[in-house]
C-alpha positions as CSV (number, residue, x, y, z in Angstrom):
1,X,74.2,85.6,97.5
2,X,70.6,86.9,96.4
3,X,70.3,88.9,93.2
4,X,69.0,92.1,95.0
5,X,71.8,92.1,97.2
6,X,74.4,91.7,94.4
7,X,72.8,94.7,92.8
8,X,72.7,96.7,95.7
9,X,76.3,95.9,96.6
10,X,77.2,96.7,92.6
11,X,75.4,100.0,93.2
12,X,77.9,100.7,95.9
13,X,80.7,101.0,94.0
14,X,79.1,103.8,92.4
15,X,79.5,105.9,95.3
16,X,83.2,106.2,94.9
17,X,82.4,108.0,91.5
18,X,79.5,109.7,92.9
19,X,79.8,113.1,90.7
20,X,80.1,111.1,87.6
21,X,77.3,109.1,88.3
22,X,75.3,112.3,89.3
23,X,76.1,114.0,86.2
24,X,75.1,111.0,84.3
25,X,71.7,110.9,86.2
26,X,71.1,114.5,85.1
27,X,72.2,113.6,82.0
28,X,69.7,110.9,81.4
29,X,66.6,113.0,82.9
30,X,67.3,116.2,80.7
31,X,67.4,113.6,77.9
32,X,63.7,112.4,79.2
33,X,62.7,115.6,79.5
34,X,63.6,117.0,76.1
35,X,61.9,113.9,74.5
36,X,58.7,114.4,76.4
37,X,58.6,118.1,75.3
38,X,58.9,117.0,71.5
39,X,55.3,115.5,70.7
40,X,54.1,118.6,72.9
41,X,55.5,120.8,70.1
42,X,54.6,118.8,67.3
43,X,50.6,119.0,69.0
44,X,50.7,122.6,68.9
45,X,52.1,123.1,65.6
46,X,49.3,120.3,64.2
47,X,46.3,122.1,66.1
48,X,47.3,125.9,66.0
49,X,49.2,126.3,62.5
50,X,48.4,122.9,60.2
51,X,45.0,123.0,60.9
52,X,44.1,126.1,60.1
53,X,46.2,126.5,56.9
54,X,49.2,128.9,58.5
55,X,52.0,126.5,58.5
56,X,54.7,129.0,57.5
57,X,53.8,131.1,60.6
58,X,54.8,128.5,62.8
59,X,58.4,127.6,61.5
60,X,59.6,128.8,64.8
61,X,58.3,125.9,66.5
62,X,60.1,123.6,63.7
63,X,62.9,125.2,64.5
64,X,62.7,124.6,68.2
65,X,61.8,121.1,67.7
66,X,64.5,120.1,65.5
67,X,67.0,121.8,67.8
68,X,65.6,119.9,70.6
69,X,65.8,116.8,68.7
70,X,69.6,117.6,68.1
71,X,69.8,118.3,71.7
72,X,68.4,115.0,72.8
73,X,70.9,113.2,70.6
74,X,73.7,115.1,72.4
75,X,72.2,114.6,75.9
76,X,71.8,110.7,75.2
77,X,75.2,110.3,73.7
78,X,76.6,112.5,77.3
79,X,74.6,110.1,79.5
80,X,75.8,106.8,77.8
81,X,79.5,108.1,78.2
82,X,79.3,108.8,81.5
83,X,77.6,105.8,82.5
84,X,80.7,103.8,80.5
85,X,83.1,105.7,82.3
86,X,81.7,104.5,85.6
87,X,81.4,100.9,84.4
88,X,85.0,100.4,83.2
89,X,86.1,102.5,86.8
90,X,83.9,99.8,88.7
91,X,85.1,97.0,86.7
92,X,88.6,97.8,87.1
93,X,87.7,98.1,91.0
94,X,86.2,94.6,91.1
95,X,89.2,93.2,89.0
96,X,91.6,94.8,91.5
97,X,89.9,93.7,94.4
98,X,89.6,90.2,93.3
99,X,93.2,89.9,92.4
100,X,94.3,91.3,95.7
101,X,92.1,88.7,97.4
102,X,93.2,85.8,95.5
103,X,97.2,86.7,96.4
104,X,95.8,85.8,100.1
105,X,94.1,82.6,99.5
106,X,95.6,79.1,100.6
107,X,97.2,77.1,98.3
108,X,94.1,74.7,98.8
109,X,92.0,76.8,97.1
110,X,94.2,76.9,93.7
111,X,94.6,72.9,94.4
112,X,90.8,72.4,94.0
113,X,89.9,75.2,91.5
114,X,91.3,75.0,87.8
115,X,93.2,78.1,86.4
116,X,90.6,78.7,83.7
117,X,87.9,79.4,86.3
118,X,89.8,81.5,87.9
119,X,90.7,83.8,84.8
120,X,87.0,83.5,83.7
121,X,86.0,84.8,86.8
122,X,88.5,88.1,86.4
123,X,87.8,88.8,82.9
124,X,84.9,87.5,81.2
125,X,82.5,87.9,84.2
126,X,83.6,91.4,85.0
127,X,83.3,92.5,81.6
128,X,80.0,91.4,81.9
129,X,79.1,93.7,84.5
130,X,81.1,96.6,82.5
131,X,78.2,95.8,79.9
132,X,75.7,96.3,82.4
133,X,76.8,99.5,83.8
134,X,77.4,101.1,80.5
135,X,74.4,100.0,78.4
136,X,71.6,98.4,80.4
137,X,71.7,100.5,83.6
138,X,71.4,103.6,81.7
139,X,68.7,102.2,79.7
140,X,66.6,101.0,82.5
141,X,67.0,104.2,84.6
142,X,65.9,106.1,80.8
143,X,63.3,103.8,81.2
144,X,61.8,104.8,84.4
145,X,62.3,108.3,84.1
146,X,60.4,108.0,80.6
147,X,57.6,105.8,82.1
148,X,56.9,108.3,84.8
149,X,57.0,111.5,82.7
150,X,55.3,110.3,79.9
151,X,52.3,109.0,82.1
152,X,52.1,112.6,83.6
153,X,51.9,114.3,80.6
154,X,49.5,111.6,78.9
155,X,47.2,112.4,82.0
156,X,47.3,115.9,81.5
157,X,46.4,115.8,78.2
158,X,43.4,113.2,78.3
159,X,43.2,111.2,81.6
160,X,40.9,108.3,79.8
161,X,42.8,107.7,77.0
162,X,46.0,107.8,79.3
163,X,44.3,105.3,81.5
164,X,43.3,103.2,78.8
165,X,47.1,102.8,77.6
166,X,48.3,102.4,81.2
167,X,46.0,99.1,81.2
168,X,48.6,97.6,79.5
169,X,51.5,97.9,82.0
170,X,50.2,95.3,84.4
171,X,50.1,92.7,81.4
172,X,53.9,93.9,80.5
173,X,55.0,93.4,84.2
174,X,53.4,89.8,83.9
175,X,55.4,89.0,80.9
176,X,58.7,90.4,82.6
177,X,58.0,88.2,85.6
178,X,57.4,85.2,83.4
179,X,60.4,85.6,81.4
180,X,62.8,86.2,84.5
181,X,61.3,82.8,86.0
182,X,61.9,80.8,82.8
183,X,65.0,82.3,81.8
184,X,67.1,82.8,85.1
185,X,68.1,78.8,85.4
186,X,68.7,78.5,81.9
187,X,71.1,81.2,81.7
188,X,72.8,80.3,84.5
189,X,73.3,76.9,83.0
190,X,74.9,78.6,79.8
191,X,77.3,80.7,81.9
192,X,78.1,77.3,83.7
193,X,78.9,75.5,80.6
194,X,81.0,78.8,79.2
195,X,83.1,78.2,82.4
196,X,83.6,74.4,81.7
197,X,84.5,75.3,78.2
198,X,87.2,77.7,79.4
199,X,88.3,75.4,81.9
200,X,88.6,72.5,79.3
201,X,90.8,74.5,77.0
202,X,93.0,75.9,79.2
203,X,93.8,72.3,80.6
204,X,94.3,71.1,77.3
205,X,96.6,74.0,76.2
206,X,98.7,73.7,79.4
207,X,99.1,70.1,78.5
208,X,99.3,70.1,74.8
209,X,102.5,67.9,74.9
210,X,101.2,65.2,77.2
211,X,97.7,65.3,74.9
212,X,100.1,64.7,71.7
213,X,102.4,62.5,73.3
214,X,100.0,59.8,74.8
215,X,97.6,60.2,71.3
216,X,94.9,62.0,73.6
217,X,93.7,64.1,70.8
218,X,90.2,62.1,70.0
219,X,89.4,61.6,73.7
220,X,89.6,65.3,74.2
221,X,87.8,66.2,71.2
222,X,84.6,63.9,72.4
223,X,85.0,65.8,75.7
224,X,85.1,69.5,74.4
225,X,82.3,68.4,71.8
226,X,80.1,67.2,74.6
227,X,80.5,70.3,76.5
228,X,80.1,72.4,73.8
229,X,77.0,70.7,72.9
230,X,75.6,70.8,76.3
231,X,76.3,75.0,76.0
232,X,74.7,74.9,72.4
233,X,71.7,72.9,74.1
234,X,70.9,75.6,76.9
235,X,71.7,78.5,74.7
236,X,68.7,77.3,72.1
237,X,66.5,76.9,74.8
238,X,67.6,80.5,76.4
239,X,66.9,81.7,72.8
240,X,63.5,80.1,72.5
241,X,62.5,82.0,75.5
242,X,64.0,85.1,74.3
243,X,61.9,85.1,70.9
244,X,58.5,84.1,72.7
245,X,58.7,86.6,75.3
246,X,60.7,89.5,74.7
247,X,60.1,91.6,71.7
248,X,57.5,89.7,69.7
249,X,55.1,89.9,72.8
250,X,55.9,93.3,73.8
251,X,55.5,94.7,70.0
252,X,52.4,93.0,69.9
253,X,50.9,95.0,72.9
254,X,52.4,98.1,71.4
255,X,50.4,97.3,68.5
256,X,47.2,96.7,70.5
257,X,47.6,100.1,72.3
258,X,48.0,102.0,68.9
259,X,44.6,99.8,68.1
260,X,43.2,101.3,71.2
261,X,44.3,105.0,70.6
262,X,42.9,104.8,66.8
263,X,39.3,103.3,68.1
264,X,39.2,105.7,70.9
265,X,40.0,108.8,68.6
266,X,37.2,107.5,65.8
267,X,34.5,107.3,68.6
268,X,35.0,110.4,70.5
269,X,36.8,113.1,68.2
270,X,33.6,114.6,68.0
271,X,32.4,114.5,71.4
272,X,35.5,114.6,73.4
273,X,37.0,117.3,71.2
274,X,40.2,115.1,70.6
275,X,42.5,116.9,68.0
276,X,44.7,115.4,65.4
277,X,47.6,117.0,67.4
278,X,46.6,115.4,70.3
279,X,46.2,112.1,68.6
280,X,49.7,112.2,67.1
281,X,51.0,113.2,70.8
282,X,49.5,110.1,72.0
283,X,51.1,107.7,69.2
284,X,54.3,109.5,70.0
285,X,54.0,109.1,73.8
286,X,52.9,105.2,73.3
287,X,56.3,104.8,71.3
288,X,58.2,106.3,74.4
289,X,56.5,104.4,76.7
290,X,56.5,101.0,75.0
291,X,60.1,101.1,73.4
292,X,62.1,101.8,76.4
293,X,60.5,98.8,78.1
294,X,61.0,96.5,74.9
295,X,64.7,97.7,75.0
296,X,64.8,96.8,78.6
297,X,63.2,93.4,78.1
298,X,65.3,93.0,75.2
299,X,68.4,93.5,77.3
300,X,67.1,91.7,80.4
301,X,68.9,88.6,79.4
302,X,72.7,91.0,79.9
303,X,71.2,92.1,82.9
304,X,70.7,88.5,84.1
305,X,74.2,87.7,82.9
306,X,75.5,90.8,84.7
307,X,73.8,89.7,88.0
308,X,75.1,86.0,87.7
309,X,78.5,87.1,86.6
310,X,79.0,89.7,89.5
311,X,77.9,86.8,91.9
312,X,80.6,84.8,90.5
313,X,83.3,87.3,91.2
314,X,82.0,88.1,94.5
315,X,82.3,84.5,95.4
316,X,86.5,85.4,94.8
317,X,86.3,88.5,96.8
318,X,84.2,87.3,99.8
319,X,86.2,84.1,100.3
320,X,88.1,84.2,103.4
321,X,90.2,81.0,103.3
322,X,93.4,82.8,103.4
323,X,96.6,81.4,104.1
324,X,97.7,80.6,107.9
325,X,97.9,83.6,110.1
326,X,101.3,84.5,111.6
327,X,101.3,86.0,115.3
328,X,103.6,88.9,113.8
329,X,105.9,88.9,116.6
330,X,109.4,91.3,116.4
331,X,111.4,88.1,115.7
332,X,114.6,87.8,113.4
333,X,115.8,84.7,111.9
334,X,119.5,84.8,113.0
335,X,121.3,81.2,112.6
336,X,118.0,79.4,110.5
337,X,118.0,76.0,112.9
338,X,115.0,74.3,112.2
339,X,113.1,71.7,114.5
340,X,110.0,69.4,113.2
341,X,108.3,68.3,116.8
342,X,105.9,65.3,116.4
343,X,104.1,67.2,113.6
344,X,101.2,65.3,111.9
345,X,98.8,66.9,109.1
346,X,95.8,65.8,106.9
347,X,94.5,67.7,103.6
348,X,91.2,66.6,104.1
349,X,90.7,66.2,107.8
350,X,90.2,62.4,107.2
351,X,93.6,61.0,106.2
352,X,97.1,62.1,107.9
353,X,99.4,62.7,105.0
354,X,102.0,63.2,108.0
355,X,102.2,61.1,110.9
356,X,104.3,62.1,113.9
357,X,107.3,63.8,112.2
358,X,110.3,64.9,114.1
359,X,114.0,66.0,113.1
360,X,116.4,69.0,113.5
361,X,118.7,70.6,111.1
362,X,121.6,72.9,112.2
363,X,122.9,76.1,110.7
364,X,125.0,75.1,107.7
365,X,123.7,71.6,107.4
366,X,121.8,69.5,104.7
367,X,119.2,67.2,105.2
368,X,117.2,65.3,102.6
369,X,113.9,63.3,102.5
370,X,113.4,60.6,100.0
371,X,110.5,58.3,99.1
372,X,108.1,57.1,96.8
373,X,105.5,59.5,95.4
374,X,102.5,60.1,97.9
375,X,105.2,59.5,101.0
376,X,104.5,63.0,102.3
377,X,107.9,65.1,101.2
378,X,106.3,68.0,99.6
379,X,103.6,68.1,102.3
380,X,106.8,68.7,104.9
381,X,107.6,71.7,102.7
382,X,104.4,73.0,102.3
383,X,103.8,73.2,105.9
384,X,107.3,74.5,106.5
385,X,106.4,77.2,103.9
386,X,103.5,78.1,105.6
387,X,101.4,77.1,102.6
388,X,98.8,75.1,104.8
389,X,97.9,75.2,108.3
390,X,98.6,72.2,110.9
391,X,97.3,71.8,114.2
392,X,99.4,68.6,115.6
393,X,103.3,69.1,116.6
394,X,105.2,72.4,116.1
395,X,107.8,73.2,113.7
396,X,110.8,75.7,115.4
397,X,113.2,78.4,113.6
398,X,115.9,79.1,116.0
399,X,113.9,77.8,119.1
400,X,110.8,79.9,118.1
401,X,107.6,78.7,117.0
402,X,107.3,79.4,113.4
403,X,103.8,80.7,113.8
404,X,105.3,83.3,115.7
405,X,107.4,84.9,112.8
406,X,106.0,87.5,110.5
407,X,105.0,86.5,106.9
408,X,107.7,88.8,105.4
409,X,110.4,87.5,107.7
410,X,109.7,84.1,106.4
411,X,109.5,85.0,103.1
412,X,112.7,86.9,103.4
413,X,114.8,84.2,104.7
414,X,113.8,81.2,103.3
415,X,114.7,80.3,99.6
416,X,112.6,78.3,97.4
417,X,113.8,76.4,94.3
418,X,111.4,74.3,92.5
419,X,111.6,71.1,90.3
420,X,110.3,73.3,87.1
421,X,111.2,77.0,87.8
422,X,108.5,79.5,86.8
423,X,109.9,82.3,84.8
424,X,107.7,85.4,84.0
425,X,107.3,87.5,81.2
426,X,109.9,90.3,81.3
427,X,113.7,90.4,81.0
428,X,116.6,87.9,82.5
429,X,117.3,90.9,85.0
430,X,113.7,91.3,86.0
431,X,113.3,87.5,86.8
432,X,116.4,87.7,89.1
433,X,115.7,90.5,90.9
434,X,111.8,89.6,91.3
435,X,111.0,93.2,91.5
436,X,112.8,93.8,94.9
437,X,114.1,97.4,94.8
438,X,116.8,96.7,97.1
439,X,118.8,94.5,94.7
440,X,121.3,96.4,92.6
441,X,122.6,95.6,89.0
442,X,125.7,94.3,91.0
443,X,123.8,92.5,93.4
444,X,121.9,90.7,90.7
445,X,125.4,90.2,88.3
446,X,127.3,88.4,91.5
447,X,124.3,86.3,92.4
448,X,124.4,85.0,88.4
449,X,128.2,84.6,88.8
450,X,127.7,82.8,92.0
451,X,125.2,80.1,90.2
452,X,127.5,80.0,87.4
453,X,124.6,81.4,85.5
454,X,126.6,84.7,84.2
455,X,128.4,82.8,81.1
456,X,125.4,82.0,79.6
457,X,123.7,85.1,80.2
458,X,126.6,87.3,78.5
459,X,126.2,85.2,75.5
460,X,122.7,86.1,74.8
461,X,122.2,89.3,72.5
462,X,120.9,91.4,75.0
463,X,123.0,89.8,77.8
464,X,120.9,90.8,81.4
465,X,118.0,92.8,79.3
466,X,117.5,89.6,77.1
467,X,113.5,88.9,76.8
468,X,111.8,86.2,78.6
469,X,108.8,84.6,77.0
470,X,106.1,82.8,79.0
471,X,107.7,80.3,81.4
472,X,110.9,80.7,79.6
473,X,110.4,78.7,76.9
474,X,113.6,80.0,75.2
475,X,115.9,78.5,77.4
476,X,116.7,75.0,78.3
477,X,115.7,73.4,81.5
478,X,119.2,73.7,83.1
479,X,119.4,77.7,82.1
480,X,115.9,78.0,83.4
481,X,117.0,76.3,86.7
482,X,120.6,78.3,86.7
483,X,118.1,81.5,86.7
484,X,116.1,80.1,89.7
485,X,119.1,79.6,91.4
486,X,120.4,83.1,90.8
487,X,117.0,84.8,91.8
488,X,117.3,82.8,95.0
489,X,120.9,83.6,96.2
490,X,120.3,87.7,95.2
491,X,117.8,87.4,98.1
492,X,120.8,86.1,100.5
493,X,118.2,83.8,102.5
494,X,119.4,81.7,105.6
495,X,117.5,78.4,104.6
496,X,117.3,76.6,101.5
497,X,114.8,74.6,100.1
498,X,115.3,72.5,97.2
499,X,111.9,70.7,95.7
500,X,113.5,68.1,93.4
501,X,115.7,70.8,92.0
502,X,117.6,68.6,89.6
503,X,114.6,66.1,88.5
504,X,114.3,67.7,84.9
505,X,118.1,68.3,84.3
506,X,120.0,66.5,81.6
507,X,123.0,64.4,82.5
508,X,125.4,66.9,81.0
509,X,124.0,69.7,82.9
510,X,123.8,67.8,86.3
511,X,127.2,68.2,87.0
512,X,127.3,72.0,86.5
513,X,123.8,72.2,88.6
514,X,125.5,70.5,91.6
515,X,128.6,72.7,91.6
516,X,126.0,75.6,92.0
517,X,123.9,73.9,94.6
518,X,127.0,73.1,96.8
519,X,127.9,76.7,96.8
520,X,124.4,77.6,97.2
521,X,123.9,75.7,100.2
522,X,127.6,76.5,101.9
523,X,126.3,78.1,105.4
524,X,122.9,77.8,105.0
525,X,120.6,75.5,106.5
526,X,119.2,73.1,103.3
527,X,116.2,70.9,103.2
528,X,116.2,68.8,100.0
529,X,113.6,66.6,98.2
530,X,115.1,64.2,96.1
531,X,114.1,62.1,93.3
532,X,118.2,60.9,92.1
533,X,119.8,59.5,95.1
534,X,123.2,60.5,93.6
535,X,122.3,64.1,94.2
536,X,122.0,64.1,98.1
537,X,124.8,61.2,99.0
538,X,126.8,64.1,100.8
539,X,123.5,65.3,103.1
540,X,124.5,65.3,106.5
541,X,121.3,63.1,107.2
542,X,118.9,61.3,105.0
543,X,115.3,60.7,105.6
544,X,113.3,57.9,104.0
545,X,109.6,58.6,103.8
546,X,106.7,56.0,103.6
547,X,103.0,56.6,104.0
548,X,103.7,59.9,106.1
549,X,106.2,58.3,108.7
550,X,109.9,58.5,108.8
551,X,111.3,54.8,108.4
552,X,114.6,55.2,107.9
553,X,117.2,57.7,108.9
554,X,121.2,58.6,108.7
555,X,123.8,59.4,106.3
556,X,124.2,57.4,102.9
557,X,126.8,55.0,104.3
558,X,124.6,54.6,107.3
559,X,121.5,53.4,105.4
560,X,123.2,51.5,102.7
561,X,124.7,49.9,105.6
562,X,120.9,49.2,106.9
563,X,120.1,46.9,104.3
564,X,116.7,48.7,104.0
565,X,114.2,50.6,101.6
566,X,117.0,52.8,101.0
567,X,119.3,50.4,99.6
568,X,116.8,49.0,97.5
569,X,115.7,52.3,96.2
570,X,119.8,53.0,95.5
571,X,120.3,49.9,94.1
572,X,117.1,50.2,91.5
573,X,118.6,53.6,90.4
574,X,121.9,52.3,89.7
575,X,120.9,49.4,88.2
576,X,118.9,51.5,85.8
577,X,122.1,53.8,85.1
578,X,124.1,50.8,84.4
579,X,121.6,49.2,81.9
580,X,121.5,53.0,80.4
């Protein structure tokens, strides 16, 4: 997106707050008028009273002068305050719009985009936009008003002298254009490297256990230092451009303008009738002309940062690679029968992860998928949960195409239990309820009792109101899994998806987890992905996957009798258990 269109798009967000924006504009304009009037009052006082030795007689002008000065301070505050309120409201809208759009994106986006980069978009980048509206925009607008009003006033006082001063404006414009050309690319690199730092920092913190366990501290320090050094290099180059073309260059032009005024006054004061008051007024107007432009130039880097940041936020808002679309027909899941018909799937459109997958599972039955990493087990679940779209084959629920159901209907009747259960900041009850208003306290406790979680919850100091910190770090892996079971059971799903639900459970807890799982599966259609073969021996049918294909299927006993891949896997795990 081009900078101009980005700026115009940001301005469109101001329309929602037009009255507050108009009041901010009014305060800025009034500030400009008051600022322009001050040198005129000073000129009148100097020429009419000081020059004639009657300074005391013009005391009322001094009173008006200082009154207007105080008024300017007040109007400046009100203008900046109004723009700040608009800025924070716009940033809130941007964050809300970006966050809402993220909720609709397909899983591929989150697979390909680091979490730190997304967080940076919704925090750092939106804050940069706020800085633009709260300070730079008001300063830029004030500069335009002052430029126009001051130029008109200067021409009214002495058009020849005014013309000489305004000749400096093209030079200032050229400096601005040169600065823009040199700094834009550098600033983009600075922001990009800052985002890389956020990503590296986020990944390191999240994976700190692995980092320390494998002794990778030195490697990560070196990688972080490399990115940090690149950020410093681009920052220093950007600083060099700022130091040369911002305040020093503009200050030099202002000093030259002072020199022009003094020279003109010295050469023409007798013939042209230039008074000391006019001289004072022109010096003040030169300040008014140059100082706002210097301020704008000095803050131009903030404006660039804001534009680049806004582009990054709009990239998130404008993404349309949404999760698969449902036809939203008036269909209800009654039984939960599932059928895959010749389903093939590829993540990248080149290499098939699933090849001609076909199977059936009836209400109350349990099937399981086993196989090596990358065999396609999780991909089957991802397609069934509609995290990814597929075009080859068909998935049926109760005889109807899964694409015909509404997303709400699928989410309502499909329960998911993951290998690593995710717990949110909050309480035990909020994590089980998941903010579903239809669930009462009794429903929550019954769900907890059903999965055998009630006992350990009641041993907590605040029972169901016990706080849950980030990811449930205060609970054991077994306790977190039981809470996830209770969350799933509370929704009363007709279909149950178990994605290696016991993979991270210790042997002592496994028996309790297995008992809970057995109760959860009763009367429900269950698809399980299993790493431990001992956990799925009672499944009605077990499918062995290899490179995206079903190579074996049958019950536990039938698969052992085939003397194939499943038997080798089972013997390998049994041997490992015996050695242990």
